[in-house]
C-alpha positions as CSV (number, residue, x, y, z in Angstrom):
1,M,-60.2,-164.7,-43.7
2,K,-59.3,-167.3,-46.2
3,M,-57.8,-170.2,-45.2
4,S,-54.5,-171.4,-47.0
5,K,-54.1,-174.5,-48.9
6,F,-51.1,-175.8,-45.9
7,Q,-53.4,-174.5,-43.1
8,S,-56.2,-176.8,-44.6
9,L,-53.6,-179.8,-44.4
10,G,-54.3,-179.9,-40.3
11,L,-51.0,-178.0,-39.7
12,D,-50.1,-176.4,-36.4
13,P,-50.6,-172.7,-37.3
14,R,-47.1,-171.6,-36.2
15,L,-45.7,-174.0,-39.1
16,V,-48.3,-172.5,-41.9
17,K,-47.2,-169.2,-40.6
18,T,-43.2,-170.2,-41.0
19,L,-44.2,-171.8,-44.9
20,A,-45.9,-168.2,-45.5
21,R,-42.9,-166.6,-44.6
22,A,-40.7,-168.6,-46.9
23,K,-43.2,-168.0,-49.9
24,F,-44.4,-171.8,-49.8
25,S,-48.3,-171.1,-50.4
26,V,-49.4,-174.4,-52.0
27,P,-48.5,-177.6,-51.4
28,T,-46.9,-180.2,-53.6
29,R,-48.7,-183.6,-54.7
30,I,-46.3,-185.6,-52.5
31,Q,-47.3,-182.9,-49.8
32,Q,-51.0,-183.3,-49.9
33,L,-51.1,-186.5,-49.7
34,A,-48.5,-187.4,-46.8
35,I,-49.1,-184.2,-44.2
36,P,-52.5,-185.2,-43.7
37,H,-52.0,-189.1,-43.2
38,L,-48.8,-188.7,-41.3
39,C,-50.2,-186.1,-38.9
40,N,-53.4,-188.5,-38.2
41,D,-51.7,-191.7,-37.8
42,A,-49.4,-192.2,-35.0
43,K,-48.7,-195.3,-35.6
44,S,-48.2,-197.3,-39.0
45,H,-45.1,-197.2,-40.9
46,T,-45.1,-194.9,-44.4
47,L,-43.4,-194.9,-47.6
48,L,-43.1,-191.7,-49.4
49,G,-42.6,-192.2,-53.3
50,A,-42.2,-189.1,-55.4
51,E,-40.1,-187.8,-58.2
52,T,-37.0,-185.6,-57.4
53,G,-37.7,-182.1,-56.4
54,S,-41.1,-182.4,-55.5
55,G,-41.0,-181.3,-51.7
56,K,-40.6,-184.8,-50.4
57,T,-38.7,-183.3,-47.2
58,L,-41.2,-180.9,-46.0
59,A,-43.7,-183.4,-46.6
60,Y,-42.3,-185.7,-44.0
61,L,-40.6,-183.0,-41.9
62,L,-43.8,-180.8,-40.8
63,P,-45.7,-183.7,-40.0
64,T,-42.8,-185.0,-37.6
65,L,-42.7,-181.8,-35.8
66,Q,-46.1,-181.7,-35.7
67,R,-46.4,-185.1,-33.9
68,L,-43.6,-183.8,-31.9
69,I,-45.5,-180.9,-30.3
70,E,-48.5,-183.0,-30.0
71,S,-47.0,-185.4,-27.4
72,P,-48.6,-185.2,-24.2
73,R,-44.7,-185.0,-23.0
74,Y,-44.0,-182.0,-24.7
75,M,-47.3,-180.5,-23.8
76,N,-46.6,-181.2,-20.2
77,N,-43.2,-180.1,-20.3
78,N,-43.8,-176.6,-21.5
79,L,-46.8,-176.6,-19.0
80,D,-44.0,-177.2,-16.4
81,N,-40.9,-174.9,-16.5
82,D,-39.0,-177.3,-13.9
83,A,-39.2,-180.3,-15.7
84,D,-36.4,-181.5,-17.0
85,T,-36.6,-180.5,-20.9
86,N,-34.6,-183.5,-22.2
87,I,-35.1,-186.6,-20.5
88,N,-38.6,-188.7,-20.9
89,R,-39.2,-186.1,-23.8
90,E,-40.3,-188.1,-27.3
91,K,-37.5,-187.4,-29.9
92,A,-37.5,-188.2,-33.6
93,L,-34.5,-188.9,-35.9
94,I,-34.2,-188.2,-39.4
95,L,-31.2,-190.2,-41.3
96,L,-29.4,-189.4,-44.4
97,P,-26.7,-191.0,-46.2
98,T,-24.3,-187.6,-46.5
99,S,-22.9,-185.0,-44.7
100,E,-24.1,-182.6,-47.8
101,L,-27.5,-183.9,-47.3
102,V,-27.6,-183.5,-43.5
103,T,-26.8,-179.9,-43.6
104,Q,-29.4,-179.2,-46.3
105,V,-32.3,-180.9,-43.9
106,Y,-30.8,-179.3,-40.9
107,N,-31.0,-176.1,-42.3
108,V,-34.6,-176.5,-43.4
109,A,-35.6,-177.9,-40.2
110,S,-33.9,-175.3,-38.0
111,V,-36.1,-172.9,-39.5
112,F,-39.6,-174.2,-38.7
113,A,-38.4,-176.1,-35.6
114,K,-37.5,-172.6,-34.3
115,G,-41.2,-171.5,-34.7
116,V,-42.5,-174.3,-32.5
117,D,-39.5,-174.2,-30.0
118,V,-38.3,-177.6,-31.0
119,G,-34.8,-178.0,-30.5
120,V,-32.8,-179.2,-33.6
121,S,-29.2,-181.2,-33.6
122,M,-27.0,-182.2,-36.4
123,A,-24.9,-185.0,-36.6
124,S,-22.2,-185.4,-39.8
125,R,-19.1,-186.2,-40.9
126,F,-18.5,-182.2,-41.4
127,H,-20.0,-181.3,-37.7
128,R,-19.6,-182.9,-34.2
129,M,-23.4,-183.1,-32.6
130,S,-24.0,-180.8,-29.9
131,V,-27.1,-182.3,-27.6
132,F,-29.1,-179.4,-26.1
133,E,-31.9,-179.2,-23.5
134,N,-34.6,-178.8,-25.9
135,T,-33.0,-181.0,-28.5
136,R,-36.4,-183.2,-29.9
137,L,-34.9,-183.6,-33.3
138,I,-31.8,-184.9,-34.6
139,V,-30.7,-184.9,-38.2
140,G,-27.4,-187.1,-39.3
141,T,-25.9,-190.2,-41.0
142,P,-25.6,-193.3,-39.3
143,A,-22.2,-193.8,-39.3
144,A,-21.9,-190.4,-37.5
145,L,-24.3,-191.2,-35.0
146,L,-22.7,-194.3,-34.1
147,S,-19.8,-192.6,-32.9
148,Y,-21.6,-190.8,-30.1
149,P,-22.8,-192.3,-26.9
150,H,-25.8,-194.6,-26.6
151,S,-28.2,-192.1,-24.3
152,D,-27.3,-189.0,-27.0
153,R,-27.9,-190.6,-30.4
154,T,-31.3,-193.2,-29.8
155,E,-32.5,-192.0,-26.1
156,G,-36.3,-191.0,-26.7
157,I,-36.6,-192.1,-29.9
158,T,-40.3,-192.5,-31.0
159,K,-40.3,-191.1,-34.5
160,L,-37.7,-192.3,-37.5
161,V,-37.2,-190.8,-41.0
162,L,-35.1,-192.7,-43.3
163,D,-34.6,-190.1,-46.0
164,E,-33.3,-191.7,-49.4
165,A,-34.5,-194.8,-47.9
166,D,-33.2,-197.0,-50.9
167,L,-29.5,-196.0,-50.2
168,L,-29.7,-196.3,-46.5
169,L,-31.2,-199.9,-47.0
170,S,-28.4,-200.9,-49.2
171,P,-26.2,-203.4,-48.2
172,S,-23.3,-200.5,-47.5
173,M,-25.5,-198.8,-45.1
174,L,-28.1,-201.2,-43.7
175,P,-25.9,-202.9,-40.9
176,S,-25.3,-199.1,-39.4
177,V,-28.9,-198.2,-39.8
178,Q,-29.9,-201.8,-37.9
179,A,-27.6,-200.9,-35.1
180,L,-29.1,-197.8,-34.3
181,L,-32.4,-199.5,-34.3
182,A,-30.9,-202.0,-31.6
183,D,-29.7,-198.9,-29.5
184,I,-33.1,-197.8,-29.8
185,G,-35.0,-201.1,-28.7
186,H,-37.6,-201.2,-31.0
187,T,-38.4,-200.4,-34.4
188,P,-40.2,-196.8,-34.1
189,Q,-43.0,-195.3,-36.2
190,T,-41.1,-195.0,-39.4
191,I,-41.2,-192.8,-42.6
192,L,-39.2,-193.7,-45.7
193,A,-38.7,-191.0,-48.1
194,A,-37.4,-192.2,-51.7
195,A,-37.4,-191.1,-55.4
196,T,-36.3,-194.2,-56.5
197,L,-37.3,-198.1,-54.8
198,P,-37.0,-200.7,-57.4
199,T,-39.7,-203.4,-56.8
200,A,-38.3,-206.2,-59.2
201,G,-37.0,-209.6,-58.1
202,T,-36.2,-211.6,-54.9
203,K,-33.7,-209.4,-53.6
204,S,-35.1,-206.1,-54.2
205,L,-35.2,-203.7,-51.7
206,D,-38.7,-203.6,-51.8
207,N,-38.7,-207.1,-50.5
208,T,-36.3,-205.3,-47.3
209,V,-39.0,-202.8,-46.6
210,N,-41.5,-205.6,-46.1
211,R,-39.7,-207.3,-43.7
212,M,-38.2,-204.4,-41.5
213,F,-41.6,-201.9,-42.2
214,P,-44.5,-204.6,-42.4
215,K,-47.6,-203.1,-43.7
216,A,-45.9,-199.7,-44.5
217,V,-48.9,-197.4,-45.9
218,R,-47.4,-196.3,-49.7
219,L,-47.9,-193.0,-50.7
220,S,-46.9,-192.4,-54.1
221,T,-46.8,-189.6,-57.0
222,E,-47.7,-190.2,-60.7
223,G,-44.4,-189.0,-61.2
224,W,-42.5,-191.6,-59.4
225,H,-39.6,-193.3,-61.0
226,R,-40.1,-190.9,-63.8
227,T,-38.3,-187.5,-65.3
228,V,-40.4,-184.8,-65.1
229,S,-41.5,-182.9,-68.1
230,H,-40.4,-179.7,-68.1
231,L,-36.6,-181.4,-68.1
232,A,-35.1,-181.2,-71.7
233,Q,-32.6,-184.1,-71.9
234,V,-30.2,-185.2,-75.2
235,M,-28.1,-188.2,-75.4
236,V,-24.7,-187.2,-77.3
237,R,-23.3,-190.2,-78.9
238,V,-19.5,-189.6,-78.5
239,R,-15.9,-191.5,-78.7
240,D,-14.3,-191.9,-75.4
241,E,-11.4,-189.7,-76.9
242,D,-13.4,-186.8,-78.0
243,K,-15.3,-186.4,-74.8
244,A,-13.0,-183.8,-73.4
245,A,-13.2,-181.2,-76.2
246,L,-17.0,-181.8,-76.4
247,I,-17.5,-181.1,-72.6
248,A,-15.4,-178.4,-72.9
249,D,-17.3,-176.7,-75.9
250,V,-20.8,-177.6,-74.7
251,L,-19.7,-175.6,-71.4
252,K,-18.0,-172.7,-73.2
253,R,-21.1,-172.0,-74.9
254,H,-23.3,-172.5,-71.9
255,M,-21.2,-169.7,-70.2
256,V,-21.7,-167.2,-73.0
257,S,-25.1,-168.1,-73.7
258,P,-27.4,-170.8,-71.4
259,I,-27.9,-174.2,-73.5
260,V,-31.6,-174.9,-74.3
261,Q,-33.3,-177.5,-76.2
262,A,-32.8,-175.8,-79.6
263,D,-28.9,-176.6,-79.4
264,F,-29.7,-180.0,-79.3
265,V,-28.8,-180.7,-83.1
266,H,-25.6,-178.8,-82.4
267,I,-24.5,-180.7,-79.7
268,K,-25.0,-184.0,-81.0
269,Q,-23.3,-183.0,-84.0
270,L,-20.3,-182.0,-82.0
271,G,-20.3,-185.6,-80.6
272,N,-19.8,-186.8,-84.3
273,A,-16.6,-184.8,-84.7
274,A,-14.0,-183.1,-82.7
275,S,-14.9,-180.1,-81.1
276,A,-13.8,-176.5,-82.7
277,N,-12.3,-174.5,-80.3
278,Q,-14.5,-171.8,-79.1
279,P,-13.6,-168.4,-77.7
280,K,-13.8,-167.8,-74.0
281,G,-16.8,-165.1,-73.9
282,V,-19.0,-163.3,-71.1
283,R,-22.7,-164.9,-70.5
284,A,-25.2,-162.5,-71.8
285,S,-27.6,-163.3,-69.5
286,T,-27.3,-161.8,-66.0
287,S,-27.3,-165.0,-63.8
288,M,-24.0,-166.5,-63.1
289,P,-24.8,-170.3,-64.7
290,R,-24.7,-172.9,-62.2
291,V,-23.6,-176.6,-63.7
292,L,-23.1,-179.9,-62.3
293,V,-20.7,-182.7,-64.5
294,F,-21.5,-186.1,-63.1
295,A,-18.0,-188.5,-63.4
296,N,-18.3,-192.0,-62.5
297,T,-14.9,-192.7,-60.1
298,A,-13.0,-190.0,-58.2
299,Q,-10.2,-190.4,-60.4
300,S,-12.3,-189.6,-63.9
301,A,-13.8,-186.4,-61.8
302,E,-10.2,-185.6,-61.0
303,D,-9.2,-185.9,-64.7
304,V,-12.3,-183.9,-65.9
305,Y,-11.8,-181.7,-63.2
306,R,-8.5,-180.6,-64.2
307,A,-9.3,-180.4,-67.7
308,L,-12.3,-178.2,-67.2
309,D,-10.6,-175.7,-64.9
310,K,-8.1,-174.7,-67.2
311,E,-10.7,-174.2,-70.2
312,L,-13.1,-172.4,-68.5
313,Q,-13.7,-168.9,-67.1
314,Y,-17.0,-166.6,-66.4
315,A,-16.9,-162.6,-66.8
316,G,-12.9,-162.7,-66.8
317,K,-12.8,-165.1,-63.7
318,A,-10.6,-167.7,-63.7
319,H,-11.0,-171.1,-62.0
320,V,-15.0,-171.1,-61.9
321,C,-14.6,-175.1,-60.9
322,A,-14.7,-176.9,-57.8
323,L,-14.3,-180.7,-57.1
324,L,-16.4,-183.3,-54.9
325,H,-15.9,-186.7,-54.5
326,G,-16.2,-189.4,-51.7
327,Q,-12.3,-190.0,-51.1
328,Q,-11.9,-186.3,-50.1
329,D,-11.6,-185.4,-46.8
330,S,-14.0,-183.5,-45.0
331,E,-12.4,-180.2,-45.0
332,H,-12.2,-180.3,-49.1
333,R,-15.8,-181.9,-49.7
334,S,-17.3,-179.0,-47.4
335,K,-15.4,-176.1,-48.7
336,A,-16.1,-177.6,-52.7
337,W,-20.0,-177.7,-51.6
338,A,-20.1,-174.2,-49.9
339,S,-18.2,-172.6,-52.7
340,F,-21.2,-173.9,-54.9
341,L,-23.7,-173.2,-53.2
342,K,-22.6,-169.6,-52.4
343,G,-21.8,-169.2,-55.9
344,E,-18.1,-168.9,-56.0
345,V,-17.5,-171.1,-58.6
346,S,-20.1,-171.8,-61.6
347,V,-19.2,-175.6,-62.1
348,L,-19.1,-178.4,-60.1
349,V,-17.4,-181.5,-61.0
350,C,-18.5,-184.6,-59.0
351,T,-19.5,-188.2,-58.5
352,D,-22.5,-189.5,-57.5
353,V,-21.8,-187.9,-53.8
354,A,-23.8,-184.8,-54.7
355,A,-26.5,-186.7,-57.0
356,R,-29.0,-187.1,-53.7
357,G,-31.5,-185.1,-52.7
358,L,-29.5,-182.0,-52.4
359,D,-31.7,-179.3,-53.8
360,V,-29.7,-176.0,-55.0
361,D,-31.6,-173.1,-56.6
362,D,-31.4,-172.9,-60.3
363,I,-28.9,-175.3,-61.8
364,D,-29.6,-175.3,-65.3
365,L,-27.3,-177.8,-66.8
366,V,-26.6,-181.2,-65.8
367,V,-23.6,-183.0,-67.7
368,Q,-23.0,-186.6,-67.5
369,Y,-19.3,-186.9,-68.7
370,D,-19.4,-190.2,-67.5
371,F,-23.3,-192.2,-68.4
372,A,-24.9,-193.2,-65.2
373,L,-24.1,-196.8,-64.6
374,N,-28.1,-197.7,-64.0
375,A,-31.5,-195.8,-64.3
376,V,-31.4,-195.3,-60.9
377,D,-28.3,-193.0,-61.0
378,Y,-29.7,-191.4,-63.8
379,L,-33.1,-190.2,-62.1
380,H,-31.1,-189.0,-59.4
381,R,-28.3,-187.2,-61.6
382,V,-31.0,-185.5,-63.6
383,G,-32.8,-184.5,-60.8
384,R,-30.5,-182.1,-59.2
385,T,-31.9,-179.7,-62.1
386,A,-35.6,-179.0,-63.4
387,R,-36.6,-178.7,-59.4
388,N,-39.9,-177.0,-58.1
389,G,-41.0,-176.6,-61.5
390,K,-38.4,-175.0,-63.2
391,Q,-37.0,-175.5,-66.2
392,G,-33.6,-177.9,-67.1
393,V,-31.5,-179.2,-69.3
394,A,-29.5,-182.6,-69.3
395,V,-26.5,-183.5,-71.6
396,N,-25.6,-187.0,-71.5
397,L,-22.7,-188.1,-73.1
398,V,-22.7,-191.7,-74.3
399,N,-19.9,-194.0,-75.6
400,V,-20.4,-197.4,-76.9
401,A,-20.4,-199.3,-74.0
402,D,-23.4,-197.0,-72.6
403,E,-25.4,-197.7,-75.7
404,A,-27.9,-200.2,-74.9
405,R,-28.3,-198.8,-71.0
406,A,-28.9,-195.3,-72.5
407,S,-31.3,-196.5,-75.0
408,A,-33.2,-198.5,-72.1
409,I,-33.3,-195.2,-70.0
410,D,-34.4,-192.9,-72.9
411,K,-37.3,-195.3,-73.9
412,F,-38.7,-195.6,-70.4
413,N,-38.3,-192.1,-69.6
414,A,-41.9,-191.1,-69.8
415,V,-43.5,-194.0,-68.7
416,G,-41.2,-194.7,-65.7
417,M,-38.0,-196.6,-65.2
418,E,-39.0,-199.7,-63.3
419,P,-38.7,-202.1,-66.1
420,V,-34.9,-200.7,-66.5
421,F,-33.9,-200.7,-62.6
422,S,-32.0,-203.9,-62.4
423,R,-31.1,-203.7,-66.2
424,R,-27.9,-205.6,-67.0
425,R,-26.3,-205.9,-62.9
426,S,-28.9,-206.9,-60.3
427,F,-30.0,-203.1,-58.7
428,R,-28.1,-204.5,-55.2
429,K,-24.7,-204.5,-57.0
430,H,-25.8,-200.9,-58.4
431,I,-26.8,-199.4,-55.1
432,K,-23.6,-200.9,-53.1
433,K,-21.1,-199.1,-55.6
434,Q,-22.9,-195.7,-55.1
435,A,-22.8,-196.0,-51.3
436,D,-19.3,-197.2,-51.9
437,R,-18.5,-194.0,-54.0
438,I,-20.4,-191.9,-51.2
439,A,-18.7,-193.9,-48.0
440,G,-15.2,-193.0,-50.2
441,R,-14.2,-196.0,-51.3
442,V,-14.0,-195.6,-55.2
């Protein structure tokens, strides 16, 4: 029998079987680097750095489950049915910055954990955590976990994952992470996963990593801090007063026929003049378009949403837009995200609350109505498309104030964003602003 490539990485056969059922056959580059190391190293902290859409979740999740099922306490409890199945058992904690990400990772973890009899619990703004007898893996946001009793949230934690590590270690979120570490009583073996982790400057997050997780093993791909080669990107110079008309024109065209790179010349021309009205049409493609439109503030997102919701329709259906930002309450955020995931709406107008880690199938277009404030935001926003080897398009509207930042990002796209991560403002301020947005303060 021919050995699968995932099986050759040393994974438990039950995990390999679940991978096959989920139609994962070939590990990505970061998975090839991370899985053997994490399965065999029970002590070192590890930093995983890879481009967006590269499979970082499975790169840390599969070895985490593997270590849990190989732990002596797990094996002893399986042999003794009368043993307490919750107390004195090793557990793992996965921390993420947003409730949307928690839901996504929990759903993935549940599929793989079920096959190896590991219970998973979730704690987020949307979900009240239940700790079951066989809970071995907890997925949550720092703020949500801190609202639970100490024994429920940290007892027995021996493995810790910080996904979107740069955001979790930012000034806005670091105190909550430190509070959880204080509850645990020690720093467990930690995996840090990130698509961006700037190293420039004396106050960089890299220094925070070195201080909190000394001698961490660093595993990164060649595409780290870069956009992927199969993402088509265009910078459109446009006046603020023409943005609304231009974005409506682009999306109307996309509803009829998917925007491709060949359309970029026309889109750039539209940026130099007021957009002509386009008839509402029915998309020639059989697939419903899936579009993310990014704004920099909650107020801007509200304004863009109202304008687009009046203008757009798909196959005769009105109200094809949804709105998502950090100032919404849990019910509205959850409903907006669910409607986009289910395909009930085609366009999600959002702030950076939707820029981090979210993996939605077949997002074919990302539009930056407000251009990203820094290279980090840019990478994460455009990284919502062109995932898992698929093609994607990013249309970026650039006004006069954005010119220098856009030029720097455009220049370093192919060779890596590291030189512009701290451009114009300190990275610390950029990340704090992003964390504030996610927390609903912007």
